[in-house]
N, C-alpha and C positions, 0 to 999 in steps of 0.2 A: 548476473546484477541485479536486484531487485529494485524496481526506482518510485519513488515516491508517489504514492496515490493521489486523488484528488483530494482527498481531507490532507494531505500534508505533513500528516502525522509520521511519528519515528516507522523507521524501517522493519517491519515486523513480518507480515504475512500480507500478499498484496493476492486477492482474487482477478480475475479475470476482468473483470472490469475497470480496475486498477487501482479499487479502493481499500483502505487498510483495513484488515479484518483483525481485531485481537481476539 
C-alpha cells in the first residue's frame, strides 16, 4: 500500500523520495 508523501496529498503515485507525483 502506498503511503502519503511529504506533500500529504491524495495517494496517487509516490516516487522513491516519498513525494506525490501527479
